[in-house]
C-alpha positions as CSV (number, residue, x, y, z in Angstrom):
1,M,-19.4,-24.0,41.4
2,D,-20.2,-24.6,45.1
3,N,-20.5,-28.4,44.5
4,H,-16.9,-28.5,43.3
5,I,-15.3,-26.5,46.1
6,N,-12.4,-28.4,47.8
7,H,-13.0,-27.8,51.5
8,N,-9.5,-28.8,52.5
9,C,-8.0,-25.6,51.0
10,T,-8.7,-21.8,51.3
11,L,-7.3,-19.4,48.8
12,I,-6.5,-15.9,50.1
13,L,-6.5,-13.1,47.6
14,P,-5.4,-9.7,48.9
15,V,-6.9,-7.1,46.6
16,R,-6.1,-3.4,46.3
17,K,-8.4,-2.7,43.3
18,G,-11.1,-4.4,41.3
19,G,-11.5,-4.5,37.6
20,A,-10.9,-6.8,34.6
21,Q,-7.7,-8.3,35.9
22,L,-9.3,-9.5,39.2
23,R,-12.2,-11.0,37.2
24,K,-9.8,-12.9,35.0
25,C,-7.9,-14.1,38.0
26,L,-11.1,-15.5,39.6
27,K,-12.3,-17.1,36.4
28,A,-9.0,-19.0,36.1
29,I,-9.2,-20.2,39.7
30,T,-12.9,-21.3,39.4
31,A,-12.1,-23.1,36.1
32,G,-9.4,-25.2,37.8
33,T,-9.5,-29.0,38.4
34,V,-9.5,-28.2,42.1
35,V,-11.4,-25.1,43.3
36,P,-10.6,-23.9,46.8
37,E,-12.7,-21.8,49.1
38,I,-11.9,-18.3,48.0
39,V,-11.6,-15.3,50.4
40,I,-10.9,-11.8,49.0
41,M,-9.2,-9.5,51.5
42,D,-10.6,-6.2,50.3
43,C,-7.9,-3.5,50.7
44,T,-9.5,-1.1,48.3
45,S,-10.1,2.5,49.2
46,E,-13.1,3.0,47.0
47,K,-16.4,2.0,48.5
48,G,-18.3,-0.6,46.5
49,A,-15.3,-1.3,44.3
50,L,-15.9,-5.1,44.5
51,D,-19.7,-5.1,44.3
52,Q,-19.6,-6.5,40.7
53,I,-17.2,-9.2,41.9
54,R,-19.7,-10.2,44.7
55,N,-22.5,-10.4,42.1
56,S,-20.5,-12.4,39.6
57,F,-18.9,-14.8,42.1
58,P,-21.5,-15.3,44.9
59,S,-19.6,-18.1,46.6
60,V,-16.5,-15.9,47.0
61,R,-16.2,-14.4,50.5
62,V,-15.2,-10.8,50.7
63,F,-13.6,-9.6,54.0
64,D,-13.6,-5.8,54.1
65,M,-10.3,-4.5,55.6
66,G,-11.5,-0.9,55.3
67,M,-8.1,0.3,54.2
68,N,-4.9,-0.9,52.7
69,P,-2.9,-2.3,55.6
70,G,-0.2,-3.9,53.5
71,R,0.1,-7.4,52.1
72,A,1.4,-9.1,55.2
73,H,-1.4,-7.9,57.4
74,A,-4.1,-8.7,54.8
75,V,-2.7,-12.3,54.4
76,N,-2.4,-12.8,58.1
77,T,-6.0,-11.8,58.7
78,G,-7.0,-14.3,56.0
79,I,-5.0,-17.0,57.8
80,H,-6.7,-16.1,61.0
81,I,-10.1,-16.8,59.5
82,T,-9.0,-19.9,57.6
83,K,-10.4,-23.2,59.0
84,T,-9.0,-25.6,56.3
85,P,-5.8,-27.7,56.5
86,Y,-4.1,-25.8,53.6
87,V,-4.1,-22.2,52.7
88,C,-3.2,-20.9,49.2
89,V,-2.0,-17.3,48.7
90,L,-2.3,-15.7,45.3
91,A,-1.7,-12.2,43.8
92,P,-4.5,-10.8,41.7
93,R,-2.2,-10.3,38.8
94,I,-1.5,-14.1,38.6
95,L,-3.5,-16.3,36.2
96,V,-3.3,-19.9,37.5
97,G,-3.2,-22.9,35.1
98,R,-6.1,-25.4,35.2
99,H,-4.1,-27.9,37.3
100,C,-2.0,-25.5,39.3
101,I,-3.7,-25.7,42.7
102,E,-4.4,-29.4,42.3
103,R,-0.7,-30.1,41.7
104,M,0.5,-27.9,44.6
105,L,-1.9,-29.8,46.9
106,A,-0.7,-33.2,45.6
107,A,2.9,-32.3,46.3
108,M,2.0,-31.1,49.8
109,E,0.1,-34.3,50.6
110,K,3.0,-36.5,49.5
111,N,5.5,-34.9,51.8
112,K,4.3,-34.2,55.4
113,N,7.4,-32.2,56.2
114,L,6.6,-29.4,53.7
115,M,5.5,-26.1,55.1
116,S,5.0,-24.6,51.6
117,V,4.8,-25.3,47.9
118,Q,5.8,-22.8,45.3
119,A,4.2,-22.7,41.8
120,K,6.2,-22.0,38.6
121,I,5.4,-18.4,37.7
122,L,5.8,-17.5,34.0
123,A,6.6,-14.0,32.9
124,S,3.8,-11.9,31.3
125,E,5.9,-10.6,28.4
126,D,7.3,-14.0,27.5
127,P,5.7,-17.2,28.8
128,E,8.8,-19.2,27.9
129,R,10.7,-17.4,30.6
130,I,10.4,-17.5,34.4
131,S,9.2,-14.7,36.6
132,G,9.6,-16.6,39.8
133,A,10.5,-20.0,41.2
134,G,10.9,-19.3,44.9
135,W,13.3,-17.4,47.1
136,N,16.9,-18.3,47.9
137,L,19.8,-16.7,49.8
138,S,23.4,-16.8,48.8
139,A,26.3,-17.2,51.2
140,D,26.6,-13.4,51.7
141,A,22.9,-13.4,52.7
142,A,21.8,-11.7,49.5
143,S,18.2,-12.6,48.7
144,F,17.2,-13.4,45.1
145,V,14.2,-14.8,43.2
146,R,15.2,-18.1,41.5
147,G,14.9,-18.2,37.7
148,Q,13.9,-14.6,37.2
149,G,14.3,-13.9,33.5
150,A,15.7,-17.4,32.7
151,K,14.2,-19.8,30.2
152,A,11.5,-21.9,31.8
153,F,13.2,-25.0,30.4
154,H,16.0,-24.7,33.0
155,Y,13.4,-24.8,35.8
156,R,11.5,-28.0,34.9
157,K,12.7,-30.0,37.9
158,R,11.5,-30.0,41.5
159,A,13.8,-28.3,44.0
160,M,13.8,-27.3,47.6
161,V,13.9,-23.6,48.1
162,L,14.4,-21.3,51.0
163,A,11.0,-19.8,50.8
164,A,7.9,-19.7,48.6
165,Q,6.7,-16.4,47.1
166,L,3.4,-15.0,48.3
167,D,2.5,-14.4,44.6
168,A,1.6,-18.1,44.1
169,C,2.1,-20.6,46.8
170,L,0.4,-23.1,49.2
171,F,1.0,-23.4,53.0
172,R,0.3,-26.2,55.5
173,M,-1.7,-24.6,58.4
174,E,-0.3,-27.1,60.9
175,A,3.2,-25.9,60.1
176,L,2.2,-22.2,60.4
177,E,0.9,-23.0,63.9
178,T,4.4,-24.0,64.8
179,V,6.4,-21.4,62.8
180,G,4.1,-18.4,63.1
181,I,2.7,-16.2,60.5
182,L,4.0,-13.2,58.5
183,D,6.0,-10.6,60.3
184,E,4.2,-7.3,59.5
185,R,7.2,-5.1,59.9
186,F,8.2,-6.3,56.4
187,Y,5.9,-3.9,54.5
188,S,5.3,-5.3,50.9
189,R,8.7,-7.0,50.6
190,L,10.5,-10.1,52.0
191,E,7.8,-11.1,54.5
192,D,7.6,-14.4,52.6
193,L,11.4,-14.9,52.6
194,D,11.4,-14.3,56.4
195,L,8.6,-16.9,56.9
196,G,10.4,-19.5,54.8
197,Y,13.7,-18.9,56.7
198,R,11.9,-19.4,60.0
199,G,10.3,-22.6,58.6
200,C,13.6,-24.0,57.6
201,M,15.1,-23.2,61.0
202,A,12.1,-25.1,62.5
203,G,12.9,-28.2,60.5
204,F,10.3,-27.7,57.7
205,D,11.0,-27.8,53.9
206,N,9.7,-25.5,51.1
207,L,9.3,-27.0,47.6
208,Y,9.3,-25.6,44.1
209,E,6.7,-27.6,42.1
210,P,7.3,-27.0,38.3
211,S,4.2,-28.8,37.2
212,A,2.0,-26.2,39.1
213,V,2.1,-23.5,36.4
214,C,0.7,-20.0,36.5
215,R,1.5,-16.8,34.6
216,E,1.6,-13.1,35.4
217,M,-0.9,-10.9,33.6
218,E,1.4,-8.0,34.2
219,S,4.8,-7.7,35.7
220,E,5.1,-6.5,39.3
221,R,5.8,-2.8,39.4
222,S,9.2,-1.7,40.5
223,S,9.3,1.9,41.8
224,D,11.6,3.9,44.1
225,F,9.1,3.4,46.9
226,Y,9.2,-0.4,46.7
227,R,12.9,-0.3,46.2
228,Q,13.3,1.7,49.5
229,M,10.9,-0.8,51.2
230,E,13.1,-3.7,50.1
231,I,16.4,-2.1,51.2
232,G,14.9,-1.3,54.6
233,N,13.5,-4.8,54.9
234,Q,16.8,-6.4,54.0
235,I,18.5,-4.6,56.8
236,Y,15.8,-5.8,59.2
237,F,16.0,-9.4,57.8
238,R,19.7,-9.5,58.4
239,Y,19.4,-8.1,61.9
240,K,16.6,-10.5,62.8
241,H,18.4,-13.6,61.8
242,G,21.9,-12.7,62.8
243,L,23.3,-12.6,59.3
244,G,26.0,-10.0,59.9
245,D,26.0,-6.2,60.2
246,P,23.1,-5.3,58.0
247,G,24.3,-1.7,57.2
248,K,27.8,-2.8,56.1
249,A,26.6,-5.8,54.2
250,L,24.1,-3.9,52.2
251,R,26.6,-1.1,51.3
252,S,28.6,-3.8,49.5
253,L,25.5,-4.9,47.6
254,L,23.9,-1.6,46.7
255,H,24.9,1.6,45.1
256,R,25.1,4.3,47.8
257,K,24.0,6.9,45.2
258,D,20.7,5.2,44.6
259,P,17.7,7.6,45.0
260,G,16.3,7.3,48.5
261,Y,19.1,5.0,49.7
262,E,19.6,6.9,52.9
263,T,15.9,7.0,53.6
264,A,15.7,3.3,53.1
265,V,18.6,2.7,55.5
266,Q,16.9,4.9,58.1
267,R,13.8,2.8,57.7
268,G,15.7,-0.4,58.3
269,A,17.4,1.0,61.3
270,M,14.1,2.0,62.8
271,L,12.7,-1.5,62.2
272,C,15.7,-2.9,64.1
273,F,15.2,-0.4,66.9
274,Q,11.5,-1.2,67.3
275,A,12.3,-4.9,67.5
276,E,15.1,-4.2,70.1
277,M,12.6,-2.2,72.2
278,E,10.0,-4.9,72.1
279,M,12.5,-7.6,73.1
280,M,13.7,-5.4,76.0
281,E,10.2,-4.8,77.2
282,R,9.5,-8.6,77.2
283,T,12.8,-9.8,78.7
284,E,14.4,-7.1,80.8
285,L,11.3,-5.3,82.0
286,A,9.1,-8.4,82.0
287,M,6.3,-6.4,80.3
288,T,3.4,-7.9,78.4
289,V,3.7,-6.3,74.9
290,T,0.2,-5.7,73.5
291,K,0.0,-5.5,69.8
292,Q,-1.7,-2.5,68.4
293,T,-4.7,-2.6,66.1
294,L,-4.5,-0.9,62.7
295,P,-6.2,2.3,63.8
296,E,-3.8,2.6,66.8
297,E,-0.8,1.9,64.7
298,F,-1.7,4.6,62.1
299,C,-3.0,7.0,64.7
300,M,-6.3,7.2,62.9
301,E,-9.8,8.0,64.1
302,V,-11.8,5.2,62.5
303,K,-15.6,5.1,62.5
304,D,-15.9,2.0,60.3
305,E,-16.5,-1.0,62.6
306,A,-15.0,-3.3,60.0
307,V,-11.7,-1.7,60.5
308,R,-11.9,-1.8,64.3
309,K,-12.4,-5.6,64.2
310,V,-9.2,-6.2,62.2
311,F,-6.8,-8.4,64.0
312,P,-4.0,-6.7,65.9
313,L,-0.7,-6.4,64.2
314,Y,1.6,-9.4,64.3
315,L,5.3,-8.5,64.8
316,G,7.7,-11.4,64.7
317,E,10.5,-11.3,67.2
318,R,14.2,-11.7,66.8
319,S,15.1,-15.0,68.4
320,E,18.6,-15.3,69.9
321,A,20.4,-18.5,68.8
322,S,21.1,-21.1,71.5
323,P,23.5,-24.0,71.5
324,A,20.5,-26.3,70.6
325,D,20.1,-24.2,67.4
326,I,23.7,-24.8,66.1
327,P,22.8,-27.9,63.9
328,D,20.0,-25.9,62.3
329,L,22.3,-22.9,61.8
330,L,24.9,-25.1,60.1
331,K,22.2,-26.5,57.8
332,M,21.1,-23.0,56.9
333,R,24.7,-22.0,56.1
334,L,24.9,-25.0,53.8
335,R,21.6,-24.1,52.1
336,M,23.0,-20.6,51.6
337,A,26.2,-22.0,50.1
338,V,24.1,-24.0,47.7
339,G,22.1,-20.8,47.1
340,T,25.3,-19.1,45.9
341,A,25.6,-21.7,43.1
342,D,21.9,-21.2,42.3
343,R,22.5,-17.4,42.1
344,I,25.4,-17.9,39.7
345,R,23.2,-20.1,37.5
346,N,20.6,-17.4,37.6
347,L,23.0,-14.9,36.2
348,L,24.3,-17.2,33.5
349,R,20.8,-18.1,32.2
């Protein structure tokens, strides 16, 4: 396999557990027409959980995180150690098609203004339907995954999207050096939407490439915990990008009687408060804000040196809009207006 590795692309695979699904995922990647360098970000809690994977796939690098720090931090750490021009991010529950990575790379190389390329993700229960075709926002700043549940036939054309999903996408490293990496305050939800939004504001594009096909092996789990994470993250996203009063906006979108709703709102308010405090320390107090390491953030006594060496947390700031940003803001509002039509089509399909 080593002789066929494409050294222009690194694939980051954040893994919380080993097993047959991860093995199938790796087999599909290594059977592709283009095989990238593969780095597993080992977020498992069980020691030795990936030993069999190391034996079966000796060219795959395994970076031991020592704990589960969340998807954003695992992917950011992978980006830090990436030396190739392109970085692909994949969820272990995704089975890539034979030409998937090749076609994402081809699309990226044709358009130098692309920050990311999104693959077509087919649903596990029905491969004729879409699970995901990228993120978009409607005019009221409501986020949605394009095509979710729709017939794949309707999503056979390329399209610019607001953001690529971390489940199956490709990034240009040069663009990430300009835009920054994932904001780790978004725990397990919307960190990819935030990155795409920042990329669009910086003048980059994000493309949905329908010829790059992959499929879920199982649907992403939806639980009360992840729903709370998403609600809290939505509040922070709206605050961060000046998209209206996040509390009021979300109350019109969500049922206030949802289990855990108030807890989720409190989490969102805390994220906004933390960002405000950090900004005040930087600007008003002229302080140098040092990012905490994982053990410091979680108040843990850690003996494992692998964890101590994990990169400090990356917390994206809220950037205040200036007059120079007005053209980009207007373009973003136009994108969101188009997104409203896309959302309506989603519902009709």
